[in-house]
C-alpha positions as CSV (number, residue, x, y, z in Angstrom):
1,M,9.8,63.2,-11.9
2,S,9.4,60.2,-10.1
3,L,8.1,56.9,-11.7
4,D,6.3,55.6,-8.4
5,K,2.7,56.0,-8.7
6,R,1.7,54.7,-5.3
7,P,0.7,57.6,-2.9
8,A,3.4,58.3,-0.2
9,S,1.2,56.7,2.7
10,A,0.9,53.3,1.1
11,P,3.0,50.6,2.9
12,S,5.1,48.7,0.2
13,A,4.4,44.9,-0.6
14,T,7.1,43.8,1.5
15,H,6.1,45.5,4.5
16,A,2.5,44.2,4.2
17,T,3.5,40.7,4.0
18,I,6.0,40.8,6.9
19,P,3.3,40.9,9.4
20,R,1.5,38.4,8.0
21,A,4.3,36.0,7.7
22,C,5.4,36.7,11.5
23,A,1.8,35.9,12.5
24,P,2.5,31.9,12.8
25,W,5.7,32.3,14.6
26,L,4.0,34.6,17.1
27,V,1.1,32.4,17.4
28,L,3.3,29.5,18.2
29,A,5.3,31.1,20.6
30,A,2.6,32.4,22.2
31,C,1.0,28.9,22.8
32,L,4.3,27.5,24.3
33,I,5.2,30.8,26.6
34,V,2.2,32.2,27.9
35,P,0.4,29.2,29.3
36,P,3.2,28.4,31.7
37,L,3.4,31.9,32.7
38,V,-0.2,32.4,33.2
39,G,-0.2,28.9,35.0
40,A,2.4,29.9,37.2
41,W,0.6,32.9,38.5
42,L,-2.4,31.4,38.9
43,S,-1.3,28.1,40.3
44,P,-1.0,29.1,44.0
45,A,-4.9,30.0,43.9
46,L,-6.0,26.9,41.5
47,A,-3.8,23.9,41.0
48,P,-0.5,22.9,40.4
49,Q,0.5,23.3,36.6
50,G,2.4,19.9,36.2
51,W,-0.3,18.4,34.0
52,L,-0.4,22.0,31.7
53,L,3.3,21.6,31.6
54,A,3.3,17.8,30.4
55,C,0.8,18.5,27.6
56,L,2.5,21.7,26.3
57,A,5.9,19.8,26.3
58,Q,4.1,16.9,24.2
59,A,2.8,19.4,21.7
60,A,6.2,21.1,21.2
61,T,7.6,17.6,20.8
62,M,4.9,16.6,18.4
63,V,5.3,20.0,16.7
64,V,9.2,19.3,15.8
65,F,8.2,15.6,14.8
66,A,5.6,16.5,12.4
67,L,7.8,19.3,10.8
68,S,10.4,16.7,10.1
69,Y,7.9,14.3,8.7
70,N,6.4,16.9,6.3
71,L,9.9,17.4,5.0
72,L,9.3,14.1,3.5
73,L,5.6,14.0,2.9
74,G,5.1,17.8,1.9
75,E,8.3,18.8,0.3
76,T,9.6,15.4,-1.2
77,G,6.3,13.5,-1.8
78,L,7.5,10.8,0.4
79,L,5.2,8.8,2.3
80,S,6.8,7.2,5.4
81,F,5.3,4.6,7.6
82,G,8.5,4.1,9.8
83,H,9.2,7.5,10.9
84,A,9.5,6.8,14.6
85,A,12.6,4.4,13.9
86,P,14.8,7.4,13.8
87,A,12.8,9.3,16.2
88,G,13.4,6.4,18.9
89,L,17.1,5.5,17.8
90,G,17.8,9.2,18.5
91,A,16.4,9.2,21.8
92,L,18.0,6.0,22.7
93,A,21.3,7.1,21.6
94,A,20.9,10.2,23.4
95,A,20.0,8.5,26.6
96,H,23.0,6.1,26.6
97,L,25.4,9.2,26.2
98,F,23.8,11.2,28.9
99,N,24.0,8.0,31.1
100,R,27.4,7.4,30.3
101,Y,29.2,10.6,29.7
102,A,26.8,13.2,31.7
103,L,26.3,15.4,28.8
104,P,24.6,18.6,29.6
105,L,20.9,18.5,29.2
106,P,20.5,21.4,26.6
107,L,22.9,19.6,24.4
108,L,21.4,16.4,24.4
109,P,18.8,17.0,21.2
110,L,22.1,17.6,19.4
111,A,23.0,13.9,20.3
112,G,19.5,12.4,19.2
113,G,19.8,14.4,16.2
114,V,23.1,12.9,14.9
115,G,21.6,9.3,16.0
116,G,18.3,9.9,13.8
117,A,20.7,11.2,10.9
118,A,22.6,8.2,11.3
119,F,19.7,5.9,10.9
120,G,18.2,8.1,7.9
121,A,21.6,7.6,6.1
122,L,21.1,4.2,6.6
123,T,17.7,4.2,5.2
124,A,18.8,6.9,2.1
125,L,21.0,3.5,1.3
126,V,18.0,1.3,0.9
127,A,15.0,3.3,0.1
128,A,16.3,6.7,-1.9
129,R,15.9,5.3,-5.6
130,R,12.2,4.3,-4.7
131,A,9.3,6.7,-4.5
132,G,5.6,6.1,-4.0
133,T,4.0,2.9,-2.9
134,A,7.7,1.2,-2.8
135,F,9.2,3.8,-0.7
136,A,6.0,3.4,1.7
137,M,6.6,-0.3,1.8
138,I,10.5,0.0,2.5
139,T,9.8,2.3,5.6
140,L,7.4,0.1,6.9
141,G,9.3,-3.3,6.7
142,L,12.6,-0.8,8.4
143,G,10.1,0.4,10.9
144,E,8.7,-3.4,11.7
145,L,12.7,-4.5,11.6
146,V,13.7,-2.1,14.5
147,A,10.3,-2.5,16.3
148,A,11.2,-6.2,16.4
149,A,15.1,-5.6,17.2
150,A,13.7,-3.5,20.1
151,W,12.9,-6.9,22.1
152,A,15.7,-8.8,20.5
153,L,18.4,-6.6,21.8
154,P,17.5,-5.6,25.4
155,G,20.6,-4.3,26.3
156,W,20.4,-1.4,23.6
157,F,16.8,-0.9,24.0
158,G,16.2,-1.6,28.0
159,G,13.7,-4.2,27.2
160,E,10.4,-3.7,28.7
161,A,11.5,-1.2,31.1
162,G,13.5,1.1,28.5
163,V,16.4,3.3,29.3
164,A,16.0,5.7,31.9
165,I,17.5,9.2,32.7
166,D,17.8,11.5,35.5
167,R,17.8,14.9,34.1
168,A,19.2,16.3,37.4
169,S,22.2,14.1,37.4
170,G,23.6,16.1,34.5
171,P,25.7,19.2,35.1
172,A,24.0,22.5,36.2
173,I,23.8,25.5,34.3
174,A,23.5,28.7,35.6
175,G,22.0,27.2,38.8
176,W,19.3,25.0,36.6
177,T,19.4,21.3,37.2
178,F,16.9,20.7,35.0
179,G,15.2,18.1,37.5
180,P,12.2,20.4,37.7
181,A,9.8,19.7,35.2
182,R,9.4,23.9,34.7
183,E,13.2,23.9,33.9
184,A,12.8,20.8,31.4
185,Y,10.0,22.7,30.0
186,W,11.8,25.6,28.8
187,V,14.3,23.6,27.5
188,I,11.7,21.9,25.1
189,A,10.4,25.0,24.3
190,A,13.4,26.6,23.3
191,W,14.3,23.7,21.1
192,C,11.0,23.5,19.7
193,L,11.1,27.3,18.4
194,L,14.9,26.7,17.4
195,A,14.0,23.2,15.3
196,S,11.1,24.7,13.6
197,A,13.1,27.7,12.7
198,A,15.8,25.4,11.0
199,I,13.2,23.1,9.5
200,F,11.9,26.5,8.2
201,A,14.8,27.8,6.9
202,L,15.6,24.5,5.1
203,S,12.3,24.7,3.3
204,R,13.1,27.7,2.0
205,T,16.5,26.8,0.2
206,P,17.2,26.2,-3.2
207,F,17.7,22.5,-2.5
208,A,14.1,22.2,-1.2
209,R,12.7,23.6,-4.6
210,L,14.9,21.2,-6.1
211,A,13.2,18.6,-3.9
212,N,9.5,19.9,-4.9
213,A,10.8,19.6,-8.6
214,V,11.9,15.7,-8.1
215,R,8.1,15.4,-6.2
216,D,6.2,16.8,-8.8
217,N,8.2,15.3,-11.4
218,P,11.2,13.1,-11.1
219,V,11.7,12.4,-14.8
220,R,11.9,16.2,-15.7
221,A,13.9,17.1,-13.0
222,A,16.7,14.2,-14.2
223,A,16.7,15.8,-17.5
224,L,17.4,19.4,-16.0
225,G,20.6,17.8,-14.3
226,A,19.3,16.6,-10.9
227,T,19.6,13.3,-9.5
228,P,16.4,12.4,-7.6
229,A,18.0,9.6,-5.8
230,R,20.4,11.7,-4.5
231,V,18.0,14.4,-3.7
232,R,15.6,12.0,-1.6
233,A,18.9,10.9,0.3
234,I,19.7,14.1,1.4
235,M,15.9,15.1,2.7
236,I,15.5,11.6,4.2
237,V,18.8,12.4,6.6
238,W,17.5,15.7,7.3
239,S,14.2,14.5,8.1
240,A,15.5,11.6,10.3
241,A,17.9,14.5,12.0
242,F,15.0,16.4,13.6
243,A,12.9,13.4,13.9
244,G,15.9,12.3,16.1
245,V,15.9,15.8,17.7
246,A,11.9,15.4,18.4
247,G,12.6,12.2,20.1
248,T,15.0,13.5,22.3
249,L,13.0,16.4,23.3
250,T,10.5,13.4,24.5
251,L,13.1,12.1,26.3
252,I,13.9,15.0,28.1
253,N,10.0,15.5,29.0
254,V,9.4,11.7,30.2
255,E,13.1,10.9,31.3
256,L,12.6,7.3,29.3
257,A,13.2,5.9,26.3
258,A,11.0,3.1,25.7
259,A,10.5,0.3,23.3
260,E,7.1,1.5,22.4
261,S,8.7,4.9,21.1
262,V,10.0,2.9,17.4
263,G,6.4,1.3,17.0
264,M,3.9,1.9,14.4
265,M,1.9,3.6,16.7
266,R,3.9,6.6,16.9
267,S,4.6,6.4,13.1
268,A,0.8,6.8,12.4
269,A,0.4,9.5,14.9
270,V,2.9,11.7,13.3
271,L,1.3,10.7,9.9
272,I,-2.0,11.6,11.1
273,A,-1.2,15.1,12.5
274,T,0.5,15.8,9.4
275,V,-2.3,15.1,7.2
276,T,-4.8,16.6,9.4
277,G,-3.1,19.9,9.7
278,G,-1.8,20.3,6.1
279,A,1.1,18.9,4.3
280,A,0.8,21.8,2.0
281,S,1.4,24.4,4.6
282,F,4.5,24.7,6.8
283,F,2.5,25.4,10.1
284,G,-0.2,23.0,9.0
285,P,1.7,20.1,10.6
286,A,2.3,22.3,13.5
287,L,-1.5,22.9,13.9
288,G,-2.2,19.1,13.4
289,A,0.3,18.2,16.1
290,F,-1.7,20.6,18.7
291,V,-4.9,18.6,17.3
292,W,-3.2,15.4,18.0
293,V,-2.4,16.0,21.6
294,A,-5.8,17.7,22.1
295,F,-7.4,14.1,21.1
296,S,-4.2,12.0,23.0
297,V,-4.6,14.1,26.1
298,G,-7.5,15.9,26.1
299,V,-10.3,13.5,25.0
300,A,-8.6,10.5,26.2
301,S,-8.8,11.6,29.8
302,V,-12.5,11.7,29.6
303,S,-13.3,9.1,27.1
304,R,-12.4,5.5,26.3
305,G,-13.1,6.1,22.5
306,W,-10.7,8.7,21.7
307,M,-9.0,6.6,19.1
308,L,-12.3,6.2,17.5
309,Y,-13.0,9.9,17.3
310,V,-9.3,10.4,16.0
311,G,-10.1,7.9,13.0
312,L,-13.3,9.5,12.4
313,F,-11.8,13.0,12.3
314,F,-9.1,12.0,10.1
315,I,-11.8,10.4,7.9
316,V,-13.4,13.7,7.8
317,V,-10.5,16.0,6.9
318,V,-9.6,13.5,4.2
319,L,-12.7,13.6,2.6
320,G,-13.6,17.2,3.1
321,A,-10.7,18.9,3.3
322,P,-7.8,17.4,1.1
323,G,-5.7,20.3,2.1
324,G,-5.9,19.7,5.8
325,L,-7.0,22.3,8.2
326,A,-4.6,24.5,7.3
327,G,-5.9,24.2,3.5
328,C,-9.3,24.9,5.1
329,A,-8.5,27.9,6.5
330,A,-6.9,29.3,3.4
331,R,-9.6,28.3,1.2
332,E,-12.3,30.1,3.6
333,R,-10.1,33.3,4.1
334,A,-9.6,33.7,0.0
335,R,-13.4,33.3,0.2
336,L,-13.8,36.0,3.1
337,A,-11.8,38.3,0.9
338,R,-13.8,37.9,-2.2
339,H,-17.1,37.7,-1.2
340,G,-17.0,39.7,2.2
341,W,-18.2,39.4,5.9
342,R,-22.0,39.6,4.9
343,R,-22.0,37.0,2.4
344,C,-19.6,34.4,4.3
345,R,-21.6,34.8,7.7
346,A,-24.7,32.5,6.6
347,P,-23.0,30.0,5.2
348,W,-20.3,29.8,8.1
349,L,-23.1,30.1,10.8
350,A,-25.0,27.0,9.0
351,A,-22.0,25.1,8.5
352,T,-20.7,25.5,12.5
353,V,-24.1,24.5,13.5
354,A,-24.0,21.6,10.9
355,A,-20.9,20.3,12.4
356,V,-21.4,20.7,16.1
357,S,-24.7,19.0,15.6
358,A,-23.1,16.1,14.0
359,A,-20.5,15.8,16.7
360,A,-22.9,16.1,19.4
361,A,-25.0,13.3,18.0
362,L,-21.8,11.1,17.4
363,V,-20.8,11.6,21.0
364,L,-23.8,10.7,22.4
365,A,-23.9,7.4,20.6
366,V,-20.6,6.5,20.9
367,Q,-20.7,7.4,24.7
368,W,-23.7,5.6,25.5
369,A,-22.2,2.7,23.7
370,Y,-19.4,2.9,25.8
371,A,-20.9,3.3,28.8
372,A,-23.4,0.4,28.3
373,R,-20.4,-1.9,27.4
374,F,-18.0,-0.7,30.4
375,R,-20.7,0.2,33.1
376,D,-19.6,-2.3,35.6
377,D,-16.1,-1.6,35.0
378,D,-16.3,2.1,35.5
379,P,-19.7,2.9,37.4
380,G,-18.1,6.9,37.3
381,A,-18.7,7.1,33.5
382,W,-19.8,10.5,32.7
383,F,-22.7,9.1,30.3
384,A,-24.1,6.2,32.2
385,A,-27.3,7.6,33.0
386,P,-29.9,7.5,29.5
387,T,-31.6,4.4,28.5
388,A,-30.7,3.4,25.0
389,A,-34.3,4.3,23.6
390,T,-33.2,7.9,25.0
391,A,-29.7,8.0,23.7
392,W,-30.3,7.2,20.2
393,A,-33.8,9.7,20.2
394,L,-31.2,12.5,21.2
395,A,-28.6,11.3,18.7
396,A,-31.2,11.1,16.1
397,L,-32.9,14.6,16.8
398,I,-29.3,16.2,17.0
399,A,-28.3,14.6,13.9
400,A,-31.9,16.0,12.1
401,L,-30.9,19.1,13.2
402,G,-27.2,18.9,11.7
403,G,-28.6,17.8,8.5
404,F,-31.0,20.9,8.1
405,A,-28.0,23.1,8.8
406,W,-26.0,21.7,6.2
407,L,-28.5,21.8,3.8
408,A,-28.7,25.2,4.8
409,A,-25.2,25.7,4.6
410,R,-24.9,24.7,1.0
411,R,-27.7,26.9,-0.3
412,A,-26.2,29.7,1.3
413,A,-22.8,29.0,-0.2
414,V,-24.7,28.5,-3.9
415,A,-26.1,31.8,-3.2
416,A,-22.9,33.5,-2.2
417,R,-21.2,32.0,-5.5
418,A,-23.9,33.0,-7.6
419,L,-23.5,36.7,-6.3
420,D,-19.7,36.8,-7.2
421,P,-18.9,37.8,-10.8
422,A,-15.9,36.1,-10.6
423,T,-17.7,32.5,-10.6
424,P,-19.4,31.0,-13.6
425,E,-22.5,31.1,-11.8
426,G,-22.2,34.8,-11.3
427,Q,-21.2,35.3,-15.4
428,T,-24.1,34.0,-16.4
429,R,-26.6,35.5,-13.6
């Protein structure tokens, strides 16, 4: 007699979790593959897809960059302020090798990864024995040192012009010269998926669990026989290697390794993308990478104040969703499973109205301020018509609507928790 009490038609837990585990990979692959195919089908009737390929290439590069940063922040608990240094140095090393030895373009990210790992080894020698604020300050100093060297060593960094490459000058493979943007993009997309899979495999190894132990309690990990400095050093090298791959993908996209690629702006960008996406989830940084590209490309193309919006969005996410967007989505998914759609519908609708209203009021006020300031320089500004009184009145009205919606969302959420027997409110009720 069988001891298995499950019905014959019930799927096993392993089979039930496989589609859920594959869903993020399918979404990532679809975001990278489907838009170029659809754009190629529609471009004869609409417009060339060069802008689309450039945006997707930036997103793919940022995904690898953010995932490599999360090996430090999420897996090992190391906050770095100089992660752009291995990415930029890896891209520079790959550019010099390509110009001198004409390496095949698809193999160029390997050279960039080796260059980034070399800088990571130097960083580990200096910073692996420290964590917390000390590690952050050391990486900040190293990042500033590399940024200063970019202008002091023009022979290596290329000065203000940077180091340029010609993608088509390398050897062709199967008829592909990689000169057209479409051929270069498929190389970038393939390397994005390959590098993401490699980082995912690394994050599932016993060594990654050891890095988590060092992150959570280095003293106890050392008492169990691990060496925290050695674990941090190995993870720093791996993170820098994948950062070098990401920097080389940027080189393939724009055909230029510029001195600005090692600056603080790029280090801040990957930090913002990782934190807003969610460092506790593997695909959180990838989500944050797409959000960052949406701001830096989409919003920046229509507004001067896109950096202001980035800063405000970052503050809102840190205060309202410490786990990032991925953590917020996981929390709401658990709430949906616990309460059901009927109870979640009202608070979600009210929260959406509140968020949209607050964003609309903010955009209205900010865009009017920018239009009033730069009206002479940019007479075609998309929000230059309303007067000050009209703009502020509309902003106040929309903000009041958002406030009422937020109160309604809180009341609906409290009512849903009160009806749940698993919560203290429901038990007392």
